[in-house]
C-alpha positions in Angstrom: 12.6 37.3 -62.7 16.0 37.8 -61.2 17.7 35.1 -63.1 17.0 32.4 -65.7 19.2 29.3 -65.5 19.5 27.0 -68.4 21.9 24.7 -66.5 24.2 24.5 -63.6 23.2 24.1 -60.0 21.3 21.1 -58.6 17.6 21.1 -59.3 15.0 19.5 -56.9 16.9 20.0 -53.6 13.8 19.2 -51.5 12.7 15.6 -50.9 9.0 16.4 -51.6 10.0 18.0 -54.9 11.9 14.8 -56.0 9.1 12.5 -54.8 6.4 14.3 -56.7 8.5 14.6 -59.8 9.4 10.9 -59.7 5.7 10.0 -59.4 4.7 12.2 -62.3 7.6 11.0 -64.4 6.7 7.3 -63.9 3.0 8.0 -64.4 3.4 9.6 -67.8 5.3 6.7 -69.3 6.0 7.5 -72.9 3.6 10.4 -73.0 4.7 14.1 -72.6 2.3 14.4 -69.6 -0.1 12.2 -67.7 -3.8 12.8 -67.5 -5.3 14.6 -64.5 -7.5 11.5 -63.8 -4.3 9.3 -63.5 -3.2 11.2 -60.3 -3.9 9.0 -57.3 -3.7 11.1 -54.0 -3.0 7.9 -52.0 0.2 7.4 -54.0 1.6 10.8 -53.1 0.1 11.0 -49.6 3.6 11.9 -48.1 3.7 15.1 -50.2 0.0 15.8 -50.7 0.1 18.6 -48.2 2.6 20.5 -50.4 0.9 19.7 -53.7 -1.4 21.8 -55.8 -3.2 21.7 -59.2 -3.7 24.9 -61.1 -6.0 25.5 -64.1 -4.7 27.1 -67.3 -7.6 29.6 -67.9 -8.2 32.0 -70.8 -7.8 35.0 -68.5 -4.3 33.9 -67.3 -5.3 34.1 -63.7 -4.3 30.5 -63.0 -6.7 29.6 -60.2 -6.0 26.8 -57.8 -8.2 23.8 -58.3 -6.6 21.9 -55.4 -4.0 22.9 -52.7 -2.6 20.9 -49.9 -2.9 21.8 -46.2 0.8 22.6 -45.6 0.7 25.0 -48.6 -2.4 26.7 -47.3 -0.7 27.1 -43.9 2.3 28.6 -45.6 0.2 31.2 -47.3 -2.3 31.6 -44.5 -5.5 31.0 -46.4 -7.6 28.4 -48.2 -6.3 28.5 -51.7 -9.0 26.8 -53.8 -10.2 29.4 -56.3 -7.4 31.9 -55.5 -4.9 32.9 -58.2 -1.4 31.4 -58.1 -0.1 34.8 -59.2 -1.1 36.4 -55.9 1.9 37.5 -53.8 4.5 37.3 -56.6 6.7 40.3 -57.3 6.9 39.4 -61.0 3.3 38.3 -61.9 4.0 38.5 -65.7 7.1 36.5 -65.4 5.3 33.7 -63.5 2.4 33.8 -65.9 4.8 33.4 -68.9 6.5 30.5 -67.1 3.2 28.7 -66.4 2.2 29.2 -70.0 5.5 27.8 -71.2 5.2 24.7 -69.0 1.8 24.0 -70.3 2.6 24.7 -74.0 5.9 22.9 -74.4 5.0 20.1 -71.8 8.4 20.5 -70.0 8.8 20.4 -66.3 10.4 23.3 -64.4 11.8 23.7 -60.9 12.0 27.2 -59.5 14.1 28.5 -56.6 12.3 31.2 -54.7 12.7 33.6 -51.8 9.6 34.1 -49.7 9.1 36.9 -47.2 6.5 37.9 -44.6 5.2 41.3 -43.5 7.0 40.7 -40.2 10.4 40.5 -42.0 10.9 36.7 -42.0 12.6 35.2 -45.1 12.6 31.7 -46.4 14.1 29.7 -49.3 11.5 27.6 -51.2 11.3 25.4 -54.2 8.4 25.4 -56.7 7.9 22.4 -59.0 5.7 22.8 -62.1 4.6 19.7 -64.1 2.2 19.7 -67.1 -1.0 17.7 -67.0 -3.5 16.8 -69.6 -7.2 17.1 -68.7 -9.8 15.0 -70.5 -7.4 14.6 -73.4 -6.6 18.3 -73.6 -3.1 19.8 -73.3 -2.7 23.4 -72.0 -5.3 22.7 -69.3 -3.7 21.9 -65.9 -0.4 22.1 -64.0 0.5 19.8 -61.1 3.0 21.3 -58.7 4.4 21.6 -55.2 5.7 24.4 -53.1 8.1 23.4 -50.3 10.3 25.3 -47.9 13.9 24.3 -47.4 13.4 24.4 -43.6 10.4 24.6 -41.3 10.8 27.7 -39.0 8.5 28.2 -36.0 6.6 31.0 -37.7 5.1 28.9 -40.5 1.3 28.9 -39.9 1.6 32.1 -37.9 3.0 34.6 -40.4 2.0 33.9 -44.0 4.3 34.4 -46.9 3.3 37.7 -48.4 5.8 38.0 -51.3 7.6 35.6 -53.6 10.7 36.5 -55.6 12.1 34.2 -58.3 15.8 33.4 -57.9 16.3 30.9 -60.7 14.3 28.6 -63.1 15.6 25.3 -64.5 14.1 23.0 -67.1 14.0 19.3 -66.2 14.7 17.3 -69.4 13.1 14.0 -70.2 14.9 11.3 -68.3 17.1 8.6 -70.0 14.7 6.0 -68.5 11.9 7.4 -70.7 14.1 7.8 -73.8 15.3 4.2 -73.6 11.9 2.7 -72.7 11.3 -0.5 -74.7 8.3 -1.0 -76.9 5.4 -3.0 -75.5 5.3 -6.7 -76.3 2.8 -7.8 -79.0 -0.7 -8.2 -77.7 -0.4 -5.5 -75.0 -1.7 -1.9 -74.8 -1.1 0.9 -72.3 -3.9 2.9 -70.8 -2.5 5.7 -68.6 -0.3 3.9 -66.0 -1.9 0.5 -66.6 -0.8 -2.2 -69.1 -3.5 -4.5 -70.6 -2.5 -7.9 -71.8 -5.0 -9.1 -74.5 -6.2 -12.6 -74.8 -8.4 -15.0 -72.9 -8.1 -18.3 -71.1 -6.1 -20.8 -73.2 -8.0 -23.9 -74.3 -6.8 -27.3 -73.0 
């Protein structure tokens, strides 16, 4: 990595990054991370093309389980089953970052430089969000990869190399920290709240 930022600068510059983070943050509620099954593609349809899900596997190859169409166009291939580590100048640094996101359940936003074999350069933003899968932590990561602009060559000349510029943790929001306890007789299941009790007698 070229730099590691513990603060300073404005994270989540891209709209798609902010939208996906906001959805994930709302979905998790008081939990450190939401469940994979909680993710509703229709709820994030505007950013779905930039979104991916990566598996945390024992071999630390981090294969894509899902990847959006705009992200596939950016990299010039179908990404399902491919490794997220491909094309990165610092594969070990990225692997360590993915492991940290999964282990400490803290979101990160990463500023990147992307380049093509034809000499094109592009600033991008990578969002990494922990997910639980079937009740297990250290299993999945939800993320997005978005360029700061949309030059003509996207879809023609794929990004062949990524360089990390900075990494920033996104702390738990004050909304989560101040969240009130549920009223008596209610329980939360994922993003749903169940109110117990039946029809009142007359």
